[in-house]
C-alpha positions, 0 to 999 in steps of 0.5 A: 500499500503506498501512502505519500504526503506532498507539501503545499506552496508557500502561498497555500501553506496557511490554508493547506496542511498537506496533499496526500496520495493514497493507492493500493498495489494490488486489488483487495480480495477482502474488504479493508476497514481503517479507522480515524479519530477526529483530526482537527482538520477538514479535507477535499478528496478525489477518488479515481479508484473503487468506491468506498463507504464510510461509518460514522456516528451521524451516518451508519454506513453511507457510500462516498461520492467520487469527489467530496468536501468533508468538514470537522469530524466530531467522533471517531469514523471508519472507512470501508474499502474494497477492490482498488484504492486510488485516493488523492486528498487535500488536508485543509486547516481548520477555517480554510475551507470557509476562507476559500469557499465561504461554507458555513462550516457548522453545516459541514460537520460529519458531513461529506458533500459532493464537491459539484454542489459546492463549486458547480461544474468546475469539480467535474472538470477538475476530476477529469483532469485528475484521472487523466494525470498520470503521476502523483506529482501531477495530480498534486499540482492540479489540485495546487492551481485549483486552490490557487485560483480560489485563494485569488478570490477568497470568500473570507478574510484571515483574521484573528479567529482563524488565528486562534483556531490554528493555534489551538491545533498547534498547541494541541488544544492544551492552552487557556481558551478563555485567556485567548478570548479575553485577550483577542475579543471584546465580545466573547459571544461574537467570537463563539459565533465566528468560530463556530461559522469558520471551523464548524464547532466551538472553541472548547469542543475544538480544543478536545478534539486537538488533543484527542487527535494528538494522542490517537497518532502516538498510540497509532504509531506505537509511540505510547506505553499504558504506563505513561498514563500519568505523564500524558495526563499532565502533559495534555492538560487532564484533571486525572486519569478518570477524566482522561479515560472518559474523554478519550472513550467518548470521542473514539468509542475505545478505552486508551488501553483498547486503542493501543492494542486493537486500533485500525488506523492507516498507520497499522497498513504501512510499511 
C-alpha cells in the first residue's frame, strides 16, 4: 500500500496542511476497514479508485461521492474499502474551507458534500483532469492550481478567529481558551459565533478534538505505553486518569488501553 504526503506551495501554506496520495498496489480480495479519530482538519477528496463507504455516528453506513468535501469530524469514523484504492486528498487547516469557499462550517460537521454542490461544474472538470494525470506529482499540481485560483478570489478573510483556530491545533488543544478570548475579543459571544461559522464546532470542543487527535496519533505509531498514563495526563491538561479515560472513550469509542492494543488506523497498514 502506498501513502505519500506532499507539502503545499508557500502561498497556500497558511491554508493547506498537506496533500496526500493513497493507492493500493494490488486489488483488495477482502474488504479493508480503516478507522480514523477526529483530526481537527477538514479535507477535499478525489477518488479515482473503486467506491468506498463511511461509517460514523451520524450516518451508520453511506457511500462516498467520487469527489467531496468533508467538514470537522466530531467523533471517530471508519472507512470500508474494497477493490482498488486510488485517492488523492487535500488536508485543510481548520478555517481554510470557509476562507476559500465561503461555506458556513457548522453545516459541514460530520458531512461529506459532493464538491460539485459547492463549486459547480468546475468540480467535474477537475476530476476529469485528475483521472487523466499519470503521476502523483501531476495530480497534486492540478489540485494546487485549483486552490490558487480560489485563493485569488477568497470568500472570506484571514482574521484573529483563524489565528486562534490554528493556534489551538498547534498547541494540541492545551492552552487557556478563555484567556485567548479575553485578549483578542471584546465580546466572547461574537467570538463563539465566528468560530462556529469558520471551523464548525465551538472553540472548547475543538480544543478537545485537537488533544484526542494527537493522542491517537501517538498510540497508532506505538509511541506510547500504558504505564505512561500519568505523564500524558499532565502533558495534555487532563484533571486525572478518570477524566482522561472518559474523554478519550467519548471521542473514539474505545478506552486508551484497548485503542493501543486494537486500533485499525492507516498507520498499521503502511510499511
